[in-house]
All heavy atoms as a GROMACS GRO file, in nm:
protein
  514
    1MET      N    1 -13.678  -3.358  -7.645
    1MET     CA    2 -13.688  -3.402  -7.786
    1MET      C    3 -13.779  -3.300  -7.842
    1MET      O    4 -13.883  -3.272  -7.799
    1MET     CB    5 -13.757  -3.547  -7.783
    1MET     CG    6 -13.773  -3.579  -7.932
    1MET     SD    7 -13.799  -3.768  -7.917
    1MET     CE    8 -13.978  -3.773  -7.896
    2ASN      N    9 -13.739  -3.238  -7.952
    2ASN     CA   10 -13.818  -3.142  -8.027
    2ASN      C   11 -13.829  -3.173  -8.175
    2ASN      O   12 -13.751  -3.145  -8.256
    2ASN     CB   13 -13.740  -3.016  -8.006
    2ASN     CG   14 -13.834  -2.897  -8.032
    2ASN    OD1   15 -13.953  -2.907  -8.066
    2ASN    ND2   16 -13.786  -2.778  -8.022
    3THR      N   17 -13.939  -3.263  -8.195
    3THR     CA   18 -13.949  -3.305  -8.342
    3THR      C   19 -14.062  -3.234  -8.416
    3THR      O   20 -14.159  -3.189  -8.350
    3THR     CB   21 -13.986  -3.460  -8.338
    3THR    OG1   22 -14.101  -3.475  -8.266
    3THR    CG2   23 -13.882  -3.551  -8.274
    4PRO      N   24 -14.036  -3.202  -8.541
    4PRO     CA   25 -14.131  -3.124  -8.624
    4PRO      C   26 -14.261  -3.199  -8.654
    4PRO      O   27 -14.358  -3.151  -8.687
    4PRO     CB   28 -14.062  -3.076  -8.732
    4PRO     CG   29 -13.948  -3.179  -8.763
    4PRO     CD   30 -13.922  -3.237  -8.621
    5SER      N   31 -14.252  -3.337  -8.642
    5SER     CA   32 -14.363  -3.420  -8.689
    5SER      C   33 -14.412  -3.516  -8.577
    5SER      O   34 -14.326  -3.565  -8.495
    5SER     CB   35 -14.338  -3.485  -8.821
    5SER     OG   36 -14.228  -3.572  -8.802
    6CYS      N   37 -14.530  -3.563  -8.572
    6CYS     CA   38 -14.582  -3.663  -8.471
    6CYS      C   39 -14.506  -3.792  -8.492
    6CYS      O   40 -14.497  -3.846  -8.612
    6CYS     CB   41 -14.736  -3.678  -8.499
    6CYS     SG   42 -14.794  -3.799  -8.375
    7ARG      N   43 -14.455  -3.860  -8.387
    7ARG     CA   44 -14.386  -3.979  -8.402
    7ARG      C   45 -14.493  -4.097  -8.421
    7ARG      O   46 -14.440  -4.215  -8.457
    7ARG     CB   47 -14.296  -4.008  -8.275
    7ARG     CG   48 -14.374  -4.021  -8.154
    7ARG     CD   49 -14.292  -4.037  -8.033
    7ARG     NE   50 -14.375  -4.041  -7.927
    7ARG     CZ   51 -14.344  -4.010  -7.799
    7ARG    NH1   52 -14.212  -3.970  -7.776
    7ARG    NH2   53 -14.427  -4.008  -7.696
    8VAL      N   54 -14.613  -4.068  -8.412
    8VAL     CA   55 -14.722  -4.182  -8.429
    8VAL      C   56 -14.753  -4.185  -8.582
    8VAL      O   57 -14.753  -4.283  -8.641
    8VAL     CB   58 -14.830  -4.168  -8.340
    8VAL    CG1   59 -14.934  -4.273  -8.355
    8VAL    CG2   60 -14.782  -4.180  -8.187
    9CYS      N   61 -14.824  -4.060  -8.617
    9CYS     CA   62 -14.882  -4.053  -8.746
    9CYS      C   63 -14.797  -3.983  -8.856
    9CYS      O   64 -14.835  -3.996  -8.970
    9CYS     CB   65 -15.010  -3.996  -8.747
    9CYS     SG   66 -15.018  -3.825  -8.694
   10GLY      N   67 -14.700  -3.908  -8.808
   10GLY     CA   68 -14.627  -3.832  -8.895
   10GLY      C   69 -14.668  -3.693  -8.955
   10GLY      O   70 -14.600  -3.626  -9.012
   11ARG      N   71 -14.777  -3.646  -8.892
   11ARG     CA   72 -14.832  -3.517  -8.920
   11ARG      C   73 -14.740  -3.400  -8.865
   11ARG      O   74 -14.676  -3.419  -8.761
   11ARG     CB   75 -14.970  -3.508  -8.860
   11ARG     CG   76 -15.076  -3.575  -8.927
   11ARG     CD   77 -15.213  -3.545  -8.875
   11ARG     NE   78 -15.326  -3.636  -8.923
   11ARG     CZ   79 -15.435  -3.661  -8.856
   11ARG    NH1   80 -15.457  -3.579  -8.756
   11ARG    NH2   81 -15.517  -3.742  -8.903
   12LEU      N   82 -14.740  -3.301  -8.937
   12LEU     CA   83 -14.661  -3.178  -8.886
   12LEU      C   84 -14.722  -3.124  -8.758
   12LEU      O   85 -14.856  -3.099  -8.750
   12LEU     CB   86 -14.661  -3.065  -8.999
   12LEU     CG   87 -14.585  -2.950  -8.970
   12LEU    CD1   88 -14.440  -2.989  -8.960
   12LEU    CD2   89 -14.600  -2.844  -9.072
   13LEU      N   90 -14.642  -3.105  -8.657
   13LEU     CA   91 -14.683  -3.049  -8.526
   13LEU      C   92 -14.669  -2.896  -8.533
   13LEU      O   93 -14.562  -2.847  -8.557
   13LEU     CB   94 -14.601  -3.105  -8.410
   13LEU     CG   95 -14.616  -3.252  -8.405
   13LEU    CD1   96 -14.511  -3.309  -8.292
   13LEU    CD2   97 -14.752  -3.306  -8.368
   14ARG      N   98 -14.786  -2.825  -8.506
   14ARG     CA   99 -14.778  -2.665  -8.515
   14ARG      C  100 -14.736  -2.606  -8.400
   14ARG      O  101 -14.657  -2.507  -8.394
   14ARG     CB  102 -14.912  -2.629  -8.557
   14ARG     CG  103 -14.960  -2.678  -8.694
   14ARG     CD  104 -15.096  -2.633  -8.727
   14ARG     NE  105 -15.146  -2.690  -8.844
   14ARG     CZ  106 -15.267  -2.693  -8.879
   14ARG    NH1  107 -15.360  -2.618  -8.810
   14ARG    NH2  108 -15.308  -2.757  -8.987
   15SER      N  109 -14.772  -2.667  -8.276
   15SER     CA  110 -14.749  -2.599  -8.155
   15SER      C  111 -14.605  -2.644  -8.094
   15SER      O  112 -14.575  -2.773  -8.100
   15SER     CB  113 -14.855  -2.632  -8.049
   15SER     OG  114 -14.828  -2.593  -7.925
   16GLU      N  115 -14.534  -2.552  -8.034
   16GLU     CA  116 -14.408  -2.592  -7.972
   16GLU      C  117 -14.429  -2.679  -7.856
   16GLU      O  118 -14.350  -2.764  -7.827
   16GLU     CB  119 -14.348  -2.454  -7.918
   16GLU     CG  120 -14.209  -2.484  -7.866
   16GLU     CD  121 -14.104  -2.519  -7.974
   16GLU    OE1  122 -14.119  -2.492  -8.089
   16GLU    OE2  123 -14.030  -2.614  -7.944
   17ARG      N  124 -14.553  -2.672  -7.797
   17ARG     CA  125 -14.584  -2.761  -7.677
   17ARG      C  126 -14.593  -2.915  -7.722
   17ARG      O  127 -14.539  -3.007  -7.665
   17ARG     CB  128 -14.716  -2.720  -7.621
   17ARG     CG  129 -14.775  -2.811  -7.510
   17ARG     CD  130 -14.897  -2.764  -7.461
   17ARG     NE  131 -14.985  -2.868  -7.416
   17ARG     CZ  132 -15.114  -2.873  -7.412
   17ARG    NH1  133 -15.173  -2.764  -7.452
   17ARG    NH2  134 -15.180  -2.976  -7.375
   18TRP      N  135 -14.654  -2.937  -7.829
   18TRP     CA  136 -14.663  -3.073  -7.893
   18TRP      C  137 -14.534  -3.109  -7.959
   18TRP      O  138 -14.504  -3.241  -7.956
   18TRP     CB  139 -14.788  -3.071  -7.999
   18TRP     CG  140 -14.913  -3.053  -7.928
   18TRP    CD1  141 -14.994  -2.941  -7.940
   18TRP    CD2  142 -14.963  -3.134  -7.834
   18TRP    NE1  143 -15.107  -2.952  -7.862
   18TRP    CE2  144 -15.103  -3.066  -7.795
   18TRP    CE3  145 -14.943  -3.248  -7.771
   18TRP    CZ2  146 -15.178  -3.126  -7.701
   18TRP    CZ3  147 -15.041  -3.311  -7.687
   18TRP    CH2  148 -15.155  -3.244  -7.647
   19ARG      N  149 -14.457  -3.022  -8.012
   19ARG     CA  150 -14.320  -3.066  -8.066
   19ARG      C  151 -14.234  -3.110  -7.946
   19ARG      O  152 -14.158  -3.207  -7.975
   19ARG     CB  153 -14.254  -2.934  -8.137
   19ARG     CG  154 -14.311  -2.911  -8.270
   19ARG     CD  155 -14.228  -2.816  -8.335
   19ARG     NE  156 -14.315  -2.742  -8.443
   19ARG     CZ  157 -14.318  -2.623  -8.474
   19ARG    NH1  158 -14.241  -2.526  -8.403
   19ARG    NH2  159 -14.394  -2.577  -8.571
   20ALA      N  160 -14.241  -3.045  -7.842
   20ALA     CA  161 -14.162  -3.082  -7.720
   20ALA      C  162 -14.202  -3.233  -7.683
   20ALA      O  163 -14.111  -3.297  -7.634
   20ALA     CB  164 -14.165  -2.999  -7.607
   21ARG      N  165 -14.330  -3.266  -7.689
   21ARG     CA  166 -14.382  -3.392  -7.648
   21ARG      C  167 -14.347  -3.504  -7.758
   21ARG      O  168 -14.345  -3.617  -7.732
   21ARG     CB  169 -14.519  -3.397  -7.622
   21ARG     CG  170 -14.554  -3.308  -7.499
   21ARG     CD  171 -14.709  -3.307  -7.470
   21ARG     NE  172 -14.733  -3.438  -7.405
   21ARG     CZ  173 -14.858  -3.477  -7.374
   21ARG    NH1  174 -14.949  -3.393  -7.387
   21ARG    NH2  175 -14.886  -3.594  -7.323
   22GLY      N  176 -14.341  -3.453  -7.883
   22GLY     CA  177 -14.316  -3.547  -7.991
   22GLY      C  178 -14.438  -3.621  -8.038
   22GLY      O  179 -14.415  -3.713  -8.130
   23ILE      N  180 -14.555  -3.582  -7.998
   23ILE     CA  181 -14.682  -3.658  -8.042
   23ILE      C  182 -14.778  -3.544  -8.047
   23ILE      O  183 -14.792  -3.453  -7.968
   23ILE     CB  184 -14.721  -3.770  -7.940
   23ILE    CG1  185 -14.842  -3.845  -7.996
   23ILE    CG2  186 -14.734  -3.719  -7.815
   23ILE    CD1  187 -14.869  -3.976  -7.902
   24GLY      N  188 -14.876  -3.561  -8.144
   24GLY     CA  189 -14.984  -3.460  -8.166
   24GLY      C  190 -15.086  -3.472  -8.070
   24GLY      O  191 -15.108  -3.591  -7.998
   25PRO      N  192 -15.188  -3.378  -8.052
   25PRO     CA  193 -15.305  -3.400  -7.964
   25PRO      C  194 -15.399  -3.502  -7.995
   25PRO      O  195 -15.448  -3.570  -7.905
   25PRO     CB  196 -15.368  -3.254  -7.975
   25PRO     CG  197 -15.322  -3.196  -8.097
   25PRO     CD  198 -15.192  -3.258  -8.126
   26VAL      N  199 -15.422  -3.526  -8.118
   26VAL     CA  200 -15.516  -3.639  -8.157
   26VAL      C  201 -15.462  -3.767  -8.121
   26VAL      O  202 -15.528  -3.856  -8.070
   26VAL     CB  203 -15.540  -3.624  -8.313
   26VAL    CG1  204 -15.626  -3.744  -8.366
   26VAL    CG2  205 -15.612  -3.487  -8.344
   27CYS      N  206 -15.323  -3.789  -8.156
   27CYS     CA  207 -15.273  -3.927  -8.122
   27CYS      C  208 -15.252  -3.946  -7.974
   27CYS      O  209 -15.268  -4.056  -7.924
   27CYS     CB  210 -15.139  -3.933  -8.191
   27CYS     SG  211 -15.143  -3.949  -8.369
   28ALA      N  212 -15.223  -3.836  -7.900
   28ALA     CA  213 -15.221  -3.841  -7.756
   28ALA      C  214 -15.352  -3.885  -7.690
   28ALA      O  215 -15.348  -3.955  -7.605
   28ALA     CB  216 -15.170  -3.715  -7.703
   29LYS      N  217 -15.450  -3.811  -7.746
   29LYS     CA  218 -15.585  -3.853  -7.700
   29LYS      C  219 -15.633  -3.993  -7.723
   29LYS      O  220 -15.688  -4.069  -7.640
   29LYS     CB  221 -15.695  -3.757  -7.752
   29LYS     CG  222 -15.827  -3.766  -7.694
   29LYS     CD  223 -15.922  -3.669  -7.740
   29LYS     CE  224 -16.060  -3.689  -7.675
   29LYS     NZ  225 -16.158  -3.585  -7.720
   30ALA      N  226 -15.608  -4.042  -7.848
   30ALA     CA  227 -15.631  -4.184  -7.886
   30ALA      C  228 -15.553  -4.277  -7.807
   30ALA      O  229 -15.599  -4.385  -7.774
   30ALA     CB  230 -15.590  -4.194  -8.034
   31ALA      N  231 -15.430  -4.245  -7.763
   31ALA     CA  232 -15.344  -4.340  -7.677
   31ALA      C  233 -15.377  -4.329  -7.527
   31ALA      O  234 -15.327  -4.404  -7.465
   31ALA     CB  235 -15.203  -4.298  -7.705
   32GLY      N  236 -15.472  -4.242  -7.498
   32GLY     CA  237 -15.503  -4.222  -7.360
   32GLY      C  238 -15.390  -4.152  -7.284
   32GLY      O  239 -15.378  -4.183  -7.155
   33ASP      N  240 -15.321  -4.066  -7.348
   33ASP     CA  241 -15.203  -4.005  -7.286
   33ASP      C  242 -15.248  -3.899  -7.180
   33ASP      O  243 -15.328  -3.817  -7.207
   33ASP     CB  244 -15.120  -3.928  -7.393
   33ASP     CG  245 -14.985  -3.885  -7.340
   33ASP    OD1  246 -14.944  -3.937  -7.239
   33ASP    OD2  247 -14.926  -3.803  -7.420
   34ARG      N  248 -15.202  -3.915  -7.060
   34ARG     CA  249 -15.228  -3.829  -6.949
   34ARG      C  250 -15.106  -3.757  -6.896
   34ARG      O  251 -14.996  -3.812  -6.919
   34ARG     CB  252 -15.301  -3.907  -6.827
   34ARG     CG  253 -15.432  -3.966  -6.860
   34ARG     CD  254 -15.478  -4.050  -6.733
   34ARG     NE  255 -15.577  -4.142  -6.757
   34ARG     CZ  256 -15.560  -4.266  -6.832
   34ARG    NH1  257 -15.450  -4.280  -6.890
   34ARG    NH2  258 -15.663  -4.342  -6.836
   35PRO      N  259 -15.118  -3.643  -6.836
   35PRO     CA  260 -15.002  -3.590  -6.770
   35PRO      C  261 -14.932  -3.666  -6.672
   35PRO      O  262 -15.007  -3.754  -6.602
   35PRO     CB  263 -15.032  -3.452  -6.722
   35PRO     CG  264 -15.192  -3.451  -6.744
   35PRO     CD  265 -15.239  -3.569  -6.813
   36ALA      N  266 -14.794  -3.662  -6.667
   36ALA     CA  267 -14.740  -3.754  -6.572
   36ALA      C  268 -14.778  -3.705  -6.420
   36ALA      O  269 -14.795  -3.592  -6.390
   36ALA     CB  270 -14.575  -3.730  -6.584
   37PRO      N  271 -14.774  -3.812  -6.324
   37PRO     CA  272 -14.811  -3.773  -6.194
   37PRO      C  273 -14.706  -3.697  -6.123
   37PRO      O  274 -14.583  -3.693  -6.163
   37PRO     CB  275 -14.830  -3.911  -6.120
   37PRO     CG  276 -14.755  -3.998  -6.206
   37PRO     CD  277 -14.758  -3.948  -6.352
   38HIS      N  278 -14.737  -3.611  -6.031
   38HIS     CA  279 -14.642  -3.526  -5.965
   38HIS      C  280 -14.568  -3.608  -5.856
   38HIS      O  281 -14.633  -3.682  -5.779
   38HIS     CB  282 -14.717  -3.413  -5.885
   38HIS     CG  283 -14.621  -3.335  -5.799
   38HIS    ND1  284 -14.523  -3.257  -5.858
   38HIS    CD2  285 -14.614  -3.337  -5.667
   38HIS    CE1  286 -14.460  -3.196  -5.754
   38HIS    NE2  287 -14.513  -3.239  -5.647
   39ILE      N  288 -14.443  -3.615  -5.870
   39ILE     CA  289 -14.362  -3.686  -5.774
   39ILE      C  290 -14.288  -3.588  -5.685
   39ILE      O  291 -14.208  -3.512  -5.742
   39ILE     CB  292 -14.253  -3.771  -5.851
   39ILE    CG1  293 -14.331  -3.884  -5.924
   39ILE    CG2  294 -14.176  -3.849  -5.740
   39ILE    CD1  295 -14.246  -3.965  -6.013
   40PRO      N  296 -14.308  -3.586  -5.563
   40PRO     CA  297 -14.246  -3.491  -5.475
   40PRO      C  298 -14.091  -3.504  -5.467
   40PRO      O  299 -14.039  -3.621  -5.475
   40PRO     CB  300 -14.305  -3.509  -5.340
   40PRO     CG  301 -14.358  -3.645  -5.338
   40PRO     CD  302 -14.389  -3.679  -5.476
   41THR      N  303 -14.017  -3.403  -5.469
   41THR     CA  304 -13.878  -3.407  -5.465
   41THR      C  305 -13.827  -3.436  -5.321
   41THR      O  306 -13.891  -3.404  -5.220
   41THR     CB  307 -13.810  -3.264  -5.501
   41THR    OG1  308 -13.866  -3.171  -5.425
   41THR    CG2  309 -13.836  -3.244  -5.644
   42PRO      N  310 -13.726  -3.512  -5.298
   42PRO     CA  311 -13.673  -3.554  -5.171
   42PRO      C  312 -13.629  -3.432  -5.093
   42PRO      O  313 -13.573  -3.329  -5.157
   42PRO     CB  314 -13.568  -3.653  -5.187
   42PRO     CG  315 -13.528  -3.637  -5.333
   42PRO     CD  316 -13.646  -3.577  -5.401
   43ARG      N  317 -13.635  -3.440  -4.968
   43ARG     CA  318 -13.596  -3.330  -4.885
   43ARG      C  319 -13.442  -3.315  -4.895
   43ARG      O  320 -13.379  -3.426  -4.919
   43ARG     CB  321 -13.629  -3.348  -4.729
   43ARG     CG  322 -13.788  -3.349  -4.720
   43ARG     CD  323 -13.837  -3.352  -4.586
   43ARG     NE  324 -13.752  -3.426  -4.488
   43ARG     CZ  325 -13.800  -3.485  -4.387
   43ARG    NH1  326 -13.925  -3.496  -4.365
   43ARG    NH2  327 -13.725  -3.540  -4.296
   44PRO      N  328 -13.371  -3.207  -4.845
   44PRO     CA  329 -13.227  -3.203  -4.869
   44PRO      C  330 -13.149  -3.308  -4.790
   44PRO      O  331 -13.046  -3.344  -4.830
   44PRO     CB  332 -13.206  -3.056  -4.808
   44PRO     CG  333 -13.335  -2.988  -4.825
   44PRO     CD  334 -13.438  -3.093  -4.806
   45ASP      N  335 -13.206  -3.352  -4.683
   45ASP     CA  336 -13.131  -3.452  -4.598
   45ASP      C  337 -13.157  -3.587  -4.639
   45ASP      O  338 -13.109  -3.686  -4.594
   45ASP     CB  339 -13.175  -3.439  -4.447
   45ASP     CG  340 -13.316  -3.465  -4.422
   45ASP    OD1  341 -13.384  -3.487  -4.518
   45ASP    OD2  342 -13.350  -3.469  -4.304
   46HIS      N  343 -13.233  -3.608  -4.754
   46HIS     CA  344 -13.260  -3.742  -4.824
   46HIS      C  345 -13.326  -3.839  -4.724
   46HIS      O  346 -13.308  -3.959  -4.742
   46HIS     CB  347 -13.125  -3.800  -4.880
   46HIS     CG  348 -13.074  -3.710  -4.983
   46HIS    ND1  349 -13.124  -3.690  -5.093
   46HIS    CD2  350 -12.957  -3.639  -4.981
   46HIS    CE1  351 -13.050  -3.614  -5.181
   46HIS    NE2  352 -12.946  -3.573  -5.101
   47HIS      N  353 -13.396  -3.779  -4.620
   47HIS     CA  354 -13.453  -3.887  -4.527
   47HIS      C  355 -13.605  -3.891  -4.572
   47HIS      O  356 -13.670  -3.781  -4.592
   47HIS     CB  357 -13.454  -3.836  -4.390
   47HIS     CG  358 -13.524  -3.919  -4.295
   47HIS    ND1  359 -13.484  -4.037  -4.248
   47HIS    CD2  360 -13.645  -3.889  -4.230
   47HIS    CE1  361 -13.579  -4.085  -4.168
   47HIS    NE2  362 -13.682  -3.995  -4.159
   48ILE      N  363 -13.663  -4.002  -4.577
   48ILE     CA  364 -13.803  -4.033  -4.611
   48ILE      C  365 -13.874  -4.092  -4.491
   48ILE      O  366 -13.816  -4.195  -4.431
   48ILE     CB  367 -13.815  -4.119  -4.732
   48ILE    CG1  368 -13.754  -4.057  -4.854
   48ILE    CG2  369 -13.975  -4.150  -4.756
   48ILE    CD1  370 -13.754  -4.160  -4.981
   49ASP      N  371 -13.975  -4.030  -4.437
   49ASP     CA  372 -14.034  -4.080  -4.317
   49ASP      C  373 -14.069  -4.236  -4.330
   49ASP      O  374 -14.133  -4.266  -4.428
   49ASP     CB  375 -14.169  -3.994  -4.296
   49ASP     CG  376 -14.134  -3.844  -4.270
   49ASP    OD1  377 -14.027  -3.829  -4.210
   49ASP    OD2  378 -14.223  -3.765  -4.286
   50GLY      N  379 -14.038  -4.299  -4.231
   50GLY     CA  380 -14.071  -4.439  -4.229
   50GLY      C  381 -13.964  -4.534  -4.304
   50GLY      O  382 -13.978  -4.652  -4.302
   51GLN      N  383 -13.860  -4.467  -4.347
   51GLN     CA  384 -13.754  -4.536  -4.417
   51GLN      C  385 -13.625  -4.556  -4.327
   51GLN      O  386 -13.591  -4.460  -4.275
   51GLN     CB  387 -13.712  -4.470  -4.546
   51GLN     CG  388 -13.607  -4.546  -4.619
   51GLN     CD  389 -13.569  -4.472  -4.748
   51GLN    OE1  390 -13.617  -4.360  -4.773
   51GLN    NE2  391 -13.479  -4.529  -4.817
   52ALA      N  392 -13.583  -4.676  -4.315
   52ALA     CA  393 -13.464  -4.698  -4.220
   52ALA      C  394 -13.340  -4.689  -4.314
   52ALA      O  395 -13.341  -4.718  -4.430
   52ALA     CB  396 -13.464  -4.841  -4.162
   53GLU      N  397 -13.235  -4.632  -4.253
   53GLU     CA  398 -13.118  -4.608  -4.330
   53GLU      C  399 -13.022  -4.726  -4.291
   53GLU      O  400 -12.994  -4.754  -4.172
   53GLU     CB  401 -13.047  -4.478  -4.295
   53GLU     CG  402 -12.920  -4.453  -4.372
   53GLU     CD  403 -12.876  -4.320  -4.369
   53GLU    OE1  404 -12.952  -4.226  -4.325
   53GLU    OE2  405 -12.755  -4.293  -4.384
   54LEU      N  406 -12.965  -4.791  -4.392
   54LEU     CA  407 -12.876  -4.901  -4.365
   54LEU      C  408 -12.729  -4.869  -4.400
   54LEU      O  409 -12.712  -4.798  -4.499
   54LEU     CB  410 -12.918  -5.025  -4.455
   54LEU     CG  411 -13.057  -5.076  -4.432
   54LEU    CD1  412 -13.083  -5.191  -4.529
   54LEU    CD2  413 -13.072  -5.145  -4.287
   55PRO      N  414 -12.638  -4.905  -4.326
   55PRO     CA  415 -12.504  -4.867  -4.348
   55PRO      C  416 -12.454  -4.944  -4.479
   55PRO      O  417 -12.492  -5.061  -4.506
   55PRO     CB  418 -12.421  -4.917  -4.233
   55PRO     CG  419 -12.505  -5.027  -4.169
   55PRO     CD  420 -12.648  -4.997  -4.204
   56LEU      N  421 -12.368  -4.879  -4.558
   56LEU     CA  422 -12.308  -4.943  -4.675
   56LEU      C  423 -12.194  -5.017  -4.630
   56LEU      O  424 -12.097  -4.967  -4.575
   56LEU     CB  425 -12.272  -4.844  -4.773
   56LEU     CG  426 -12.389  -4.763  -4.840
   56LEU    CD1  427 -12.338  -4.653  -4.927
   56LEU    CD2  428 -12.486  -4.853  -4.917
   57VAL      N  429 -12.188  -5.152  -4.660
   57VAL     CA  430 -12.078  -5.236  -4.628
   57VAL      C  431 -12.028  -5.293  -4.750
   57VAL      O  432 -12.110  -5.353  -4.833
   57VAL     CB  433 -12.122  -5.350  -4.526
   57VAL    CG1  434 -12.012  -5.437  -4.487
   57VAL    CG2  435 -12.191  -5.279  -4.407
   58HIS      N  436 -11.898  -5.294  -4.769
   58HIS     CA  437 -11.840  -5.360  -4.895
   58HIS      C  438 -11.826  -5.522  -4.859
   58HIS      O  439 -11.766  -5.552  -4.758
   58HIS     CB  440 -11.698  -5.310  -4.919
   58HIS     CG  441 -11.635  -5.366  -5.040
   58HIS    ND1  442 -11.683  -5.354  -5.164
   58HIS    CD2  443 -11.532  -5.458  -5.038
   58HIS    CE1  444 -11.603  -5.432  -5.254
   58HIS    NE2  445 -11.508  -5.480  -5.173
   59HIS      N  446 -11.878  -5.600  -4.957
   59HIS     CA  447 -11.867  -5.732  -4.938
   59HIS      C  448 -11.786  -5.777  -5.056
   59HIS      O  449 -11.807  -5.762  -5.167
   59HIS     CB  450 -12.005  -5.797  -4.945
   59HIS     CG  451 -12.088  -5.771  -4.836
   59HIS    ND1  452 -12.073  -5.830  -4.710
   59HIS    CD2  453 -12.194  -5.682  -4.819
   59HIS    CE1  454 -12.166  -5.784  -4.630
   59HIS    NE2  455 -12.242  -5.696  -4.689
   60GLN      N  456 -11.692  -5.866  -5.025
   60GLN     CA  457 -11.599  -5.934  -5.123
   60GLN      C  458 -11.688  -6.045  -5.196
   60GLN      O  459 -11.739  -6.122  -5.126
   60GLN     CB  460 -11.471  -5.986  -5.059
   60GLN     CG  461 -11.389  -6.061  -5.156
   60GLN     CD  462 -11.322  -5.965  -5.256
   60GLN    OE1  463 -11.289  -5.851  -5.205
   60GLN    NE2  464 -11.288  -6.010  -5.375
   61PRO      N  465 -11.688  -6.040  -5.320
   61PRO     CA  466 -11.777  -6.143  -5.391
   61PRO      C  467 -11.702  -6.285  -5.379
   61PRO      O  468 -11.580  -6.287  -5.378
   61PRO     CB  469 -11.782  -6.100  -5.535
   61PRO     CG  470 -11.683  -5.984  -5.542
   61PRO     CD  471 -11.652  -5.942  -5.412
   62THR      N  472 -11.777  -6.386  -5.355
   62THR     CA  473 -11.725  -6.513  -5.344
   62THR      C  474 -11.788  -6.597  -5.452
   62THR      O  475 -11.875  -6.556  -5.524
   62THR     CB  476 -11.748  -6.579  -5.217
   62THR    OG1  477 -11.891  -6.597  -5.196
   62THR    CG2  478 -11.692  -6.498  -5.099
   63LEU      N  479 -11.742  -6.722  -5.466
   63LEU     CA  480 -11.801  -6.814  -5.567
   63LEU      C  481 -11.947  -6.847  -5.532
   63LEU      O  482 -12.028  -6.857  -5.622
   63LEU     CB  483 -11.715  -6.946  -5.563
   63LEU     CG  484 -11.771  -7.059  -5.665
   63LEU    CD1  485 -11.762  -7.005  -5.810
   63LEU    CD2  486 -11.683  -7.175  -5.647
   64TRP      N  487 -11.991  -6.840  -5.396
   64TRP     CA  488 -12.114  -6.875  -5.364
   64TRP      C  489 -12.217  -6.755  -5.391
   64TRP      O  490 -12.333  -6.770  -5.400
   64TRP     CB  491 -12.120  -6.917  -5.225
   64TRP     CG  492 -12.046  -7.030  -5.184
   64TRP    CD1  493 -11.918  -7.035  -5.132
   64TRP    CD2  494 -12.061  -7.165  -5.235
   64TRP    NE1  495 -11.864  -7.159  -5.124
   64TRP    CE2  496 -11.958  -7.244  -5.187
   64TRP    CE3  497 -12.173  -7.224  -5.297
   64TRP    CZ2  498 -11.957  -7.380  -5.206
   64TRP    CZ3  499 -12.162  -7.370  -5.328
   64TRP    CH2  500 -12.054  -7.443  -5.270
   65SER      N  501 -12.157  -6.638  -5.407
   65SER     CA  502 -12.251  -6.521  -5.430
   65SER      C  503 -12.273  -6.502  -5.576
   65SER      O  504 -12.354  -6.428  -5.602
   65SER     CB  505 -12.186  -6.400  -5.362
   65SER     OG  506 -12.061  -6.372  -5.435
   66LEU      N  507 -12.214  -6.570  -5.664
   66LEU     CA  508 -12.231  -6.555  -5.807
   66LEU      C  509 -12.357  -6.630  -5.856
   66LEU      O  510 -12.409  -6.718  -5.816
   66LEU     CB  511 -12.114  -6.608  -5.877
   66LEU     CG  512 -11.982  -6.536  -5.858
   66LEU    CD1  513 -11.861  -6.595  -5.931
   66LEU    CD2  514 -12.001  -6.388  -5.893
   0.00000   0.00000   0.00000
């Protein structure tokens, strides 16, 4: 999202960095806006340590499962 004005107060955003966020530095500070936490990307084999893999089984829905 690349907006020319702050979505909170409507002021013109001068920096490309703030335009990409869509909110100005003053409004971001007032809202307690912090950078998003780093989430590690999964390994190529999609295995997470401590996670068990369950087989996918197709179940026919019945009246009792609704």
